[in-house]
ROZAKE-447084 format. One record per residue: y, x, z of N, C-alpha, C in turn. Coordinates in steps of 0.05 Angstrom, whole numbers, plus 5000, padded with zeros to 4 digits. Last residue first. Layout:
YXZYXZYXZ ...
This chain:
390967414802388467284795388067284765 394167754853393767754824391067634817 398567604903395767594895395567564865 403468014932402867804912399967824904 403368145003403368234975402568004957 402867965053405467915041405567995012 398368475073399568215078402368185067 395168835022397268845043398368575047 388569045008390768845004392568865028 385169445018384969324991387069124986 386970045050387069755050386969645022 382170575037384870475040384870175040 377070735025378170825050380970735055 378170664957376170734977377670845002 381670574916381870404940379870464962 380770894872383470874882383670724908 375370834858376271094870379071074883 375270364832374370364860375270624874 376470494780378570364797377770354826 371570684760373870864763376070754780 368170254756367770444777370170624782 371769634741370069874734370070074757 371569054786372969254769371069484762 372268404808370368614801371668804781 378668334842376668244824374568464820 380468384910380168504884378168344868 382568044952382568344954382268474927 382367534934384667614950384867924952 377467474909379767544892382267614908 372867784955373967564940376367654924 369767885019370267974991371267724976 369268135086369767935066370068055039 366768215154367468315127367868075108 366267945203367068235202368068315175 368167325231366967475209368067755208 370367015271368567235279367267385256 374266645263371566535268369566755275 378566965250378566835276375866725283 376967095199377167315219377167195247 377466595176374866725177374766955198 383066535179381266345193378466475197 384966955147385666935175383766755191 382666825097382067085110382667065140 385166335086382166345089381366605104 390366505083389666315104386566315108 390566835038390866955065389966765087 385266664991387966625002388066755030 380166764975382266774954385066744965 373566954984376166934998378366964977 368066984969369966794955372566754969 364067075028364567104999366666904990 363767415088364567165075365367215046 358667715125360567745103361167475091 356268005184356967755170359167815149 350568335212353268345200353768085185 346968105270347168155241350068175233 345167955320346168225316346068295286 344367435331342067585320342767875314 349467265347347267245366344867415357 352367355300352967505323350667505343 349866985266349867265259350367435283 351166505293348366595290348166885284 356766505287355566525314352666615313 357166465232358266695246357066735273 354865965224353666195212354566445226 358465625252355665645261354265895250 363065695222363065775250360165815260 361565465174362265755175362165855203 360864935191358565095181359165385183 366164805205364064795226361564955217 368764855156369465035178367365045200 366364435131365864705121366664905142 368364005162365464065161364864345151 373863995152372864065178369964145178 377664255102375364085107373964175133 381664645099382364365097380064175104 379765155101382265095116383064805116 375365165068374965195096377465125113 374265115015375964905028375764925058 371465595002373665504985375465284997 367165695036369765835040372065705025 362565475021363465405048366265535054 361665694971362165404972363165315000 360366234979363166164973363765864974 355966345034356466265006359366175003 355966915075356566625073357266555044 351067355083353367315066353867015062 348567745135348767475124351267455108 344468325143347068205137346767925127 339368485150341368605167344068485164 332868175152335468225140337368345161 326968115150328268325165331068385155 324967425157325767645140327367855155 323867045197321667165183322467415166 328366815218326266895237324067055224 331466685176332566875195330466975215 328466285152328466555140329566765159 329865835182327165945185327066225174 335065745164334565815192331865945196 334265615109335865845117335165935145 331665225078330065375099331665615110 334665005039333864835062332564995084 340365395018337565315016336765175042 345565555028345165375005342265275003 346265925067347065655073346565455051 348166515032346966395055348066115060 348666864988349066574984347866415008 343867355011346167274995346266964992 342367745061341567485051343967355038 341268435054343168225057342067965045 338769025083338068775069340168555075 338769735076339769495088339069255070 333370205081335270055064336169805079 329470465107332170495117334270345101 324370365095325570595081328370655093 323469895121322270135132323370385119 325869555086327169605111326069855125 321969565046324669665041326169735067 317769305073317469585064320169715058 319968805081319168965104318969255097 320568645027322968675044322268845069 315168615011316968804998319368855015 313368195043312168465047313968675034 316367785021316767855049315668135054 314167754970316967824973317567925002 308967594983309367844969312267944972 309667105007308767325024309267595010 314166625006312966814987312267065003 317766225024314866185025313366375006 323166504992322166255004319166235002 325866904968323766984988322666745002 329366674933327666884923325466964942 332466314961330266204945328366424935 336266654985334266515001331966424985 337167264948337866994955335666874972 338767944967336967744957337867464964 341068594961341868314965339968124951 340469194991339069014972339768734979 344669724999344169455009342869284986 345070395016344170204995343469935009 345970735057348270655040347570465018 341270865079342970695095345470605079 339071225042337970955043339770765058 343471615003342471555029341371275030 341771874940343171664954341871614981 339472244907340672344932342172134947 336572114862339472114860340872234884 331272154879332172314856335172324853 330971804925330372084927331472254904 332571304905333971434928333471734928 328771234865331571234858333171364880 323971234895324471444875327471464868 324770764925324471024939325071254919 324770384884327170424901327070694915 319470444867321670494848324270544864 316670274912316470544903318670624884 318069734910318969894932318770194925 315469584862318369574864319369744887 309969574855311269834852314369824855 309468934825308069164839309569424834 314468464836313368654817311968884832 317068144872314168104869312868294849 322268304866320968354892317968334889 323368114815323268404819321768464845 323467574823321467684804321167984808 327867504856325167474867323067584849 332768014842331567754838328767744851 337968344875335168364866334068084865 344168684873342768424873339968464861 346469174914345169124889343568864891 351969494946350169264945349069214917 353170074978353169954951351069734951 357470295032354970185022355370074994 359970845069360370655048357770555036 359771235108358270995113358670785091 363171655094360271695091358671445095 368571755078367471485080364371495077 369772295072370672165097369671875100 368172455023366372515045367272375071 368772274965370172174989368472215013 365472494927368372514923369972434947 360472364947361172644945364172684941 360771804945360471934971361172234969 361271714890363371644908363171794934 356271914872358672034862361071964880 352771564898352671844905355271984896 354071094870354571104899354571394908 352271214819355171184823355771204853 346771244827348171484817351171454823 345870724845345270944863346771194853 347170424799348770384824348270624843 343170614764346070654757347770624782 338470434789338970724785341970784779 339369874788338870014813339570314809 339969744733342169694752341769864778 334869874714337170024704339469994723 331869494742331369774746333669944737 333969024720334469084748333869374755 331769054668334669064672335369144700 326269024680327369264667330369284670 326368514705325168754718326269004706 328468144672330168224695328968474709 324767984638326368214629328168314652 322167524653321167774664322768014656 323867034637322167184618321167444629 326966864680324766704671322866854653 330867274684328967224706326567064697 333467204635332167464641330167434664 335566704643333666744621332067004626 339266794685336966614689334766644667 342767184658341167254681338767064686 345666954615343367114609341667184634 349666594634348166534609345666694607 351866814679350666544682348966474657 354367264660351767294673350367024677 357267184595357267124623354467154635 358867704552357067484557356867434586 364167904513363167904541361467654546 361867874446363867964465362667964493 358467774405359167544422361467624441 357968294383358868074367359867844384 356468664422358068754400359168534383 357168474491355768434465357468514442 356868714550358868724528357468714501 355268444608354168494582356368484561 354868654676356368534654355168624628 353068594745352368664718354068514697 355768884803355468644787355068724758 355269134867354969194839354268944824 359869114918357468974907357469034877 361669614966362169464941359569314934 365269795027362869785010363569624984 369869815053367569945066365069935049 376669815049374269785033371969955046 380569515101379669755086376969695072 382769125133382769085104381969335088 382169105187384169295176384269295146 378868645193380768725214382968905203 375368585152377568385154379568475175 373469065107373368995135375768825141 371068865042373068975060372568895089 368069034983367568885008369369025030 369969014914370169134941369368934962 365568984860367568834875367568934904 364569314799364169314828366369154841 360369314740363069304753362569254783 356269634693356669524720359569524727 353669434629355269604646355569474673 349869424568350369334596352069534610 348969684521350969474521351669364549 345370104507347470134528349769934526 341069994475343570094462345870104481 337069774506336470024491338970154479 339269324527338369534545337969794531 340169044480342469124496341669344516 335168914461336769114446338969214463 333868524498332168764496333668994481 337768154488337768294514336168544513 336267984437338768144439338868284466 331667684450331467924432333868104435 334067294481331967474493331767724476 337367044444338567174467336567374480 333566824411335267024400336667184423 331366454447329666664436331366894425 335766124453334866284476333066514467 336165904403338366064413337466244436 331265634403331765854383333966034392 332265274443330165464447330565704428 336264974418336865114443334765334448 333664774373335964954369336565114394 329864454399328964684383331264884378 333064074421331464244438330664494423 335163844375336963984393335464164412 330763594353331763834340333663994358 326163394405328463344387329363614375 320163124432321663344420323863254402 320062694488319662724459321362954449 316762754550319262784535318562834505 314262444609313862544582316562554567 313362654678314462484657313762594630 312863024721311662754722312962564702 319263384724316363354723315463064723 324763474720323663384745320663324746 326463704674327863464682326663344708 323064134666325764184674327263944684 318563864648318463994674321264054684 320563694598319763494618319563614646 321264184574323664024579322963804600 316064334569317664474588320264334593 314663954529313363944554314964094576 317864104485318363844498317063824526 315364594474318264584482318864324496 310364414460310664594483313464594493 311464134413310363994436310664154462 313064574382314964364388314064204412 308264854378310564984392312664774400 305364504347304464554375306664684391 308364534300308064284314307264324343 307665074287310364974294310164714308 302265084275303165244298305965154306 301964744228300764674254301764824278 307364564188305864794198304664724225 306663964149308064124170306164344180 303863634116304763894105306164064125 306263014139304263164125305363414114 310763054196309862934171307663114159 309963034267310663174243309463024219 311863004337310662884313311563044288 310663124405311963224380310463104356 311563104473310662954450312163054426 309263364535311063394512309963264488 308763194602307663154575309863194555 306663354666308963364647307763364619 303262974716303263154692305863134677 299562874776302062844760301963044737 294862554817295462754796297962674781 293162514881294762374861295662584841 287062494919289162644905290562464885 283662434977284862274956287262434945 277662774995280562754996281562584972 272362864989273162685010276162675014 272563184941271663294967272663134991 276762744911275763014908275063124936 278462164879277162274903275962544897 284761984854282162094849281062214874 289361454837288261654856285561744848 293161444777291161314794289961524812 296261744743297461664769295461524787 293261784697293362014715294561944742 294261284675291561354684291561584703 299761324663298761104680295961174691 300061774630301361784656300361564674 297161564586296161804600297461814628 300461154570297861084580296661324596 304961444554305261254576302561194588 302561714511303561874534303961694558 301761284477299361414489300161594512 307061174465305460974477302961094490 308661654440309861574465308261364480 305361644394305061854413306261784440 307561204368304861184378304361394399 312661444358312461194373309661164385 311561884326312561934353312361684370 305561694290308261794292309061824321 298961884267300761754286303561864284 294962144238296161894227298061754245 291662404295291962394266293162124257 293562674350293462394341293862384311 291063104398291863084370291362794361 292863354460291663124446292863124418 291463844510292863764486291363534473 292564154574291064004555292763924531 292364634625293764544601291864404582 290464924667291064634672292564514649 286565364630287765304656288065004661 286765134562286465344582287765274608 286564704529287464954518287065194536 282264204517283264364540283964634528 283363624477282563904481283664014506 281863054439282863154465281763434469 283362714381282062944392283463034418 282062054356283862254367282162484379 278961634340279061864322280862084332 279561254381276961354375277061614359 285361404424283861254404281261394397 285961544495286561584467284861404450 284561484548287261404541287761424511 279561694559279961394560282561304549 280562234557278762114537279161814536 283562284603284862334577283162214555 279762194641281862004638283362044612 276562654635275362394630277562174626 280163054649279163044622277962774615 280862934704283162904685282162884656 275763074722276762794725279062744706 275863624711273863454698274763154700 279963784745280263824716278263644701 277663674795280063534786280463554756 273664054795272963764796275263594787 276664524797274964464773274264164772 279164464847280764474823279164414798 274664494880276164244879277964234854 273365024868271364814863272764544861 277665324888277365294859275265074851 281165014944279165184932278765124902 285164754970282564634971280364804958 289765074964289364944990286464834992 289765304913290365474936289565344962 288564874879286865114879287265274905 292964544890290264444895288364684897 297264864873297064794901294264694908 296664894819296065134834295765064864 298664414800295764444802294964684819 303864234793303064334819300064354822 302263814739304363904757303063994784 298863984680298763854707300863984725 301163864616300864074637300963944664 299963714550299863614577299363844597 302363534489301663764505302063684534 300663174433301563154461300563394475 302463084366301063244385302363204413 301262704307302862734331301162894351 301862704235300362734260302262764283 300562534167302362584189300662594215 296162894122296862654138298962734159 294863354095294763104080295862864096 295463814128296163834100296363564086 293663634181296563644174297063674144 288063684188289363424186292063444173 286464214191285064034172286563774167 289564424231289864534204288564364183 287564114273290364084265290764184237 282364334276282764044269285563994260 283464864291282164804265282564514257 285864784341287464894319286164844292 281464564368283964414366285564514343 277764984367277164734353279664574349 280765364398279965424371279365164355 281365104448283665164432282965224403 275964614452277564834462279864894443 274363934469274764144449276464364461 270963844532272963774512272963994491 267763994574266463914549268463794529 269864224619270463934614269063824590 267564754619267864594643268064294637 267564974567265164974583265264784607 270164674510270764794536268364764554 267264814446267764644468268564804493 266065194407267964984400268764804423 262365544427264665654413266765444408 258465224449260065394467262565504454 256565004401257864824421259564994440 254465454378256665314364258165134383 250565564415252765754411255065624397 247265114407248465164433250865354431 245865174354247264934362248764984388 243065654360245465644343247165404350 238865494392240765684403243365684386 236265174354237265054379239365234392 235065554315236865334309238065204334 231565864343234065984335236065764328 227465484348228865584372231465714365 226165434294227065194309228565284334 224465944283226765834269227965604284 219965974315222166154320224666054307 216865574291217565554319219965724326 216265804240217665544243218565504272 213366254253216066284243217666034245 208666014269210166164289213066204279 207165784220207665614243209365754264 206366244190208466054182209265874205 202066454217204566604217206866424210 198266054205198966104233201666254235 198166124150199165864161199965894190 195966634146198666584136199866324148 190866534166192666714180195566674172 189066194125189366094153191166264169 188966554083190766324082191266204109 185066894102187766994097189766764097 180766534102181566664127184466764124 180466394048181066184068181966304094 179066884027181566754019182366544039 174066964051176267144057178967024050 171266524027171566544056173966724064 171466653972172666393982173166414012 168867143971171667123961172966873972 163866983989165467174005168367163997 162066653948162566533975164266723992 161667053908163566823905164166693932 157767383929160467493924162467263922 153467023931154467143955157267253952 152866903877153566683896154666813922 151367403858153867273848154767053867 146667483886148867673890151567543881 143467083867144367063895146667253900 145466903800143967063819145067023847 145266263767146766493777145166633799 143365853735141466053745142966303754 147765543722145665423737143765633749 154265853732151765813716149565703734 159865493757157965713761155465653744 163465093755162965233730160965463733 163964923808162864733789162064873762 166365363831163565313837162265113818 171465293806169965543803166965503809 173164803824172464833795170765083791 173864953877171964733870171164763841 177865343871175265413882173065203875 182065013854180965223836178265323845 182864703899181964573874180764783855 184765103935182264953941181164823915 189465233908187365433912184665303917 192164753914191364833887189265053888 193064753969191464543957190464623929 196465183972193765213984191864993974 201064983947199565203934196765233946 202564563986201664503959200164733946 204764674034201864674033200764634005 210565084041209264854029206264894029 215565254090213365314073212065064063 219965034117220165314107217865394089 220964364091219764554110220064834099 227164044074224664174066223664354089 230163444087229963724096227263834090 232963034037230563094054230663394062 238062564029237262844027235062904047 235361914014237362094025236362374024 234561273982233761553987236061723998 236360684018235760833995235261124002 236960224051235460454060234560634037 239359744037241059964046239560204056 236359364015236659344044238359574055 236159523963237559273969237959233998 233059983968235860003959237359753967 228059783985229659964002232559973994 226659473940226959343966228659523985 226159883903228159673899228759523925 221860173922224560303921226760093918 217759803915218459893942221260013942 217859783858218459543874219159613902 216560303842219260203837219959953853 210960313864213160493871215960393866 207459943842208559883869210960063875 205860153794207559913793208859863820 202460553813204860623797206860393797 198460233837200160413854202660493839 196259973793197559813814199359993831 194360413764196360243752197860083773 190360603801192760763794195060603782 186560153801188260223824190660403818 183160103758185659943758187660033780 178860403772180460503750183060353748 176760063811177960313820179760433798 174859673776176959603795178359853806 170859953749173159853734175459783753 167360023791168560253778171060173763 166059503800167559643821168759903810 163059353755165759233759167359383780 159659733712160059713741162859603746 159259823658157559603669157859573699 162260263644163359993638161759773649 163560823678161260643673162260363668 167061233692167261113665164860943658 166561513739168661303738168961183709 162361883735162461703758164261463752 162962173689160362063694160461853717 168162383691167562143674164862013680 172062673726169262593734168462343717 177062743706175362973708172462913717 179262213708179062363683177062583684 178962073762177561913742177162053716 182462473782179662463790177962303770 187262323756186062583751183162583759 188061823779187661843750186362103743 188961983831186661813825185961833795 193862263823191562393834188962243827 197261863805196662083788194162233797 197261543852196261433827195461663807 199761873888196961813892195661703867 204861863866203362123867200462063871 206061333874205861423846204461693845 206061313930204061153915203761243886 210561673940207761763945205661583932 215361403931214361603911211461673915 216361063973216060943946214861143927 216761404015214961184018214461043991 220861743997218061843997216061613999 225561413952224661493979221661583978 228061703891226761483906225761593933 230262133870231361883861230161643876 231462643922229862503902231162243893 233663183943235162943936233662783914 229663583951231363493973232863233968 223063433925225663553922227563433943 218263133930218763363948221563473946 217562733892217162663920218062883939 218362993845220162773852219962713882 213763333846216463433847218563233856 209662963841209863113866212663233868 210562793789210862593811211162743838 209463273763212163153762212562953784 203963353775205963553783208763423784 201862903749201562943778203563143789 203263023697204462783710204162803740 200163473688203063493687204463263701 195063223692195863443709198863473711 195362843650194962753678195762973697 195963173606198062983613197762883641 191063453607193663603610195863413619 187363043598187363193623190063333628 188862893546189062693568189162843595 187863373519190563253519190863063542 182363433528184263633538187063523539 180362983501179963013530181863213542 182063073449183062843463182662873494 179163573440182063553438183263313453 173663473449175063653466178163623464 169363153433172063033436173763203454 164463393433165863373407168763283411 164563633499163063603474164863593449 167163743545167363473534166063433507 167864233569165364093573165263813562 173064363556170964533546168164393548 176063993585175963973556173664133544 175064183637174263913630174063893600 177464693634174564673640173464393632 182664533624181264703605178264683609 184064253670184164113644182464273624 183664653710181864413711181764273684 187565003691184765093694182864853694 191964673697191264763670188364863670 192364613752191764373735190864463708 193665133765191265013776190464773759 198565173738196365353731193665233741 201564773763201064763735198664933727 201764953817200564693810199864683781 204465443809201765433821200265173814 209265263790207565413772204665423783 211265023837210764863813208865003794 211765463871209965243878209265083853 215665723840213165853846211065653853 219765343842218365393816215865553820 221265383896220365123885218765173859 222865913901220665813917219465563904 227265923866224966103861222565993876 230665553891229665503864227265673858 231765813940230365553940229265483912 234466273919231966303934230466033934 239166093895237066203878234466213893 241865463920241565753919239165843903 239064863934241465023940240765323938 236864333893236264573908238764753910 236763873862238263863888237664103905 234463793812232663853835234163833862 235563283764236663503781234963543806 230363163716231963063739232963293756 227263363678230163403674231763293697 222063233696222863513692225863553691 221962673698221562833723222563113720 222662543645224462433665224362593691 218262793621220962883615222962793636 214062483643214262773648217062873643 215261983622215162023651215562323658 214762093567217262003578217462043608 209262223566211262433559214062353569 207061733577206761953596208762173591 208861453531209761373557209461593578 206161733490209061723490210061643518 200761653506201861923504204861923505 200561093501200061223527201261503528 201361043446203360933464203061053493 196561303428199261393420201361303439 192660983452192761263458195561383451 193560483429193860513458194160803466 192560603375195160503384195560543413 187060773377189160943367191960863377 184160543440184260583412186660753404 181460833501183260663486183160733456 175060823532177160973518178860783502 170960533551173260543568175560693554 167060113508168160383514170660353531 164659663489164759693518166059963526 168859403435166459533446166859553476 173559203416171159133401168559263412 180358973426177959123435175559023419 185258753416183758863393181259003400 187758573461187258373440185658483417 187859043493186658803503185958603481 190759403463187959463468186459213477 195759153467194459193441191459243444 196559203522196258933510194958953483 197059763525194759633538194359343528 201759833494199259963487196859823499 205659523521204959463493202259583485 205559783572205059493569204159423541 206860313561204260253572203559953568 212060233542210060353524207260283535 214560043589214359873565212259973545 214060493621212760243628212460053605 217460833593214660903595213060653602 222360563601221360603574218360663574 222760633657222560363645221460373617 223461183658221061063671220560783660 228361233632225961343619223461243632 231560963669231460863642228960973628 231161273715229861013715229760893687 233961733697231261753706229861483704 239061533687237561643665234561663672 240661393740240161183719238561283695 242061733780239261653778238661483754 247561803779245962033773242961973771 249461293796249661373768247861603761 245060943841247361113835247161213806 241960303822241860573834244460723827 241859833796242959823823243060103836 239759903745242259743748243459773775 235060183752237160303736239760163740 232059803779233060023794235260173778 230659473735232359373756233559593773 227359833707229859743695231759623716 223059893743224760123737227360033724 221059363743222159483767223959723762 219459303689221559123700222759253725 215559713685217859703667220159543678 211859563726213159833725215659823708 210359053709211759083734213159353736 207659193662210159043660211759063686 203159443683205059593666207759453664 200959003710201859243725203859413709 199858663667201858583687202858813704 195959013638198458923626200458843647 191159103663193059323662195859233654 188258643654189458683680191458913681 186458753602188358533607189758563633 182759163610185159223595187259003599 179058853640180159103651182859163637 177458463604179058383627180358623640 174558803570176858663560178758573582 170458943606172259153595174759023584 168158433611169458553634171258783626 166358343559168358163570169658293594 162458753551164858753535167058573548 159558793616159658873588162358843576 157558253659158058533653158158573623 161157613660158757783660159358073652 166657433702165457473676162957653678 168557453754166957223746165557263720 171757893759169257893773167457663766 175857743723174558003720171858003734 177757253740176257263715174657523713 180457453786178257253789176557253764 184157793762182157903780179857713784 187357443732185657643718183557763736 189657163774187957023755186157213740 192557573798190457433813188557293795 196057713756194157913766191857773781 198857233750197257333728195157533737 201357233801199557013793197757103770 204457693798202357673819200357453811 207957553757206157783754203857763774 210657133783209157083758207157303753 213057393826211057183831209357133806 216457743799214257853815212157643821 219857363776218257553759215957663774 222057103821220356953802218657143784 222457283886222857403859221057263840 225656953939223256993923223957093895 230257313983229557103964227057163948 229057524050229557594022228657364004 
C-alpha cells in the first residue's frame, strides 16, 4: 500500500507531542500538551471519515459525513482549548464544551438515523428492547454521577448522558446486521466510549492533572476513535468492506447493563446501611445472577437445537432438490431453474435417455445399474459448461439446461455427451459401453418451460425411432406430427365410446374344395369426419399407447358374439373358426386369459372355434406372452402364428409356443409363381407345418395360379382377394359352407 502523507504527518505530530508530554514538568504545561495531543487524533477522525464518505456505498455517505463533521468540531474545540488554557483543570472551556457537545450530538444522530437492516417486527422489537436496557442503565449511572457532582451537576449530567448515549450508539453500529463499518473497525470506537464513560464516572481516579499516566489514559479514547475510520478505509480499499452480520439468537448486552446497575446500586448504598439491608441487597444480586445464568444455559441449549434444526433443514432442502443417487438436480429443481431462466433469456434443453438400460439391470442387477447411472451423471457434468444445469428426471432419463444457448450450442454439447458416453466404463469387473438417445430443443426468452421440455422429449423419441445412439434436434414438423397423433389418440377414445369401430371378416377357405371354413375378424374405423381410417394409421398408435387393450377387448367380444350367431344359424358347419388378432400388449396385460374365458363363457362360443392370431414379434423372448399362450391353449383356444417367416426367430418359436396353425406371410405368396426363392420358402414352411402337425394357411392369394401352386405345395387353407375381400358379417352368411370361388369365374378386386 502507498504511504499516506496525511497519516504520516499526523503520526509525526502525535509522536512529537508525546515526547513533549512526558518531557514537560507536571502541571499546566502537561495539561496544555494533553489538549494539544487531542488535536491530531481529532483531525484523523475528521479526515478518515471524509475519505470513507467518498469511497463507501451511497447508503453510508450520510453517516460518514456526520462523523466527519463531529471530528471537525472536536478538532476546533480541542485546538481552542490548547491555545487558550489558563489552569491545570481537565475540564474544557466554554468553546470546547459547546463544540464537544455539538460533535457528540452529530455522532449520536448519525448512529440513530442509520438504517438498522433488521428484518421483520420481531427483530426490531428485540433490538430496541436491548437498546432501551442500555439507555436505562446508562441513565441511572449518569443520574447518580450528576447527583454526586456537587455544584456542577448540570455539566456533569450532560457530559455523562452524552457519553452513555454515545456508547449505546457505537454499540448499535457494531451489532446491527448491515453496519457502515466492519466490527474490527467499530469495536475500537465502542471501547473508546467505554473508556470515556469510566473516566467520566470515576473523576477521582482519572482527573488528576499531576499524573502524566492518567493524562495518557485520558488520551486513549481519542486515539481509538481516530483508529476506527482508518481501519475501515484500509478494509474498503482492500475489498474487505462490511457485510451482513448474522445475529445470535440472544444478546449478552442486557446482562452487562444489569451488572452495571448492580455496581451502581452498591456504590450508592448508605455508609451506615444495616446488615439486613446488605443481606437483602446481596440476595437480590445472587438470585438475579442465578436466574440470568439459568437463562443463558437455556439460550445455549436453544442455540444448539436451532443449529441442529438448521443442519436438518439444509439436509432436507438438499434431499428435496437433489437426486439421492447421483447428487444431480432432480425434476423439481430442474423445472424451477427453467422457470427462472426462460422469462428473460433464451435457453436450450437436452433430454437424454439411456438406450437398453433395462438390460443392465436385468442381467447384472440393480446395484450395477445404479453404478452405471452414477458414472453417466459424472460424464454429463464434464460435458457441460459451468453455468449449465444437469438433472436426473427419473430412472435412466437425464436432462441438461443450457441458459443463453441456441440449438447450435445444444448440438455441440450433445456431440460431447455422445463422445463421453461412448467411452467404456468398468462396472463390477465388466466393461460396458453406454449409448443414449438425445433430444435437443431450443427456445427464445418467454417460451413456456413445459413446452420446451415436451419438445426435447419429442426429439428424443425421434432419435430412438431412427435407431438410437444419436441426437436429434426438434423441428416444427415433429411437433405437428405428434399433435396429429395426440388428436388421433383422443379420437380413438371417442370412437370406442360412440361405436365408430366395426368388424369386417375375410373368409379362410379350404384349398381342396374352396369351401369357407373360417374367417379372420378385421377392425375398421368409420370416422365421422375423416371417413374410413386405415388400420395402418391407428393400430400402431393404439399399441404404443395401450389403447389396444380396450379396443382389443371390444373386438374379442364382438367376434365371439358374431361367431355364435353364425354357428346357430348354420349348425352344419359346427367346426367354423373365427380368428381374432391379438397384440403383444394385450398378451402381457394381467387378466387377459381370464377375459377370453369370460367372453367364451358368456357368449356361448366354443373354445375350439376361436383362433387367437399373434405375430412372431409379439411373443419374441417374452415369458409373460408365452405363459398367456399356454393358458389360452389350455382353455382349448386355437393359436395361429400370423405373418410367419418375417421374424428372425421363427424356427425357434415353433419349439417354444403352443401354436396350432402357421399363416404364411403374403410377402412369400405375391411372387411365388415367378420367383424361385419365394417358392422354396413356401415349400419349407409347408413341410415344417406338416412335420409338426400344424395347420397351414397361405395369406394374400390373388390368382388361380398361386392357389394351384400352394395347393400342390401342401397348404390346406388360404385367404386372399381371389376368394373374397373383407366383408361385413351379413355377407359371410351367404358363403358359409359353400365354395368361396369357382374356377373360371371372374375375379373382382
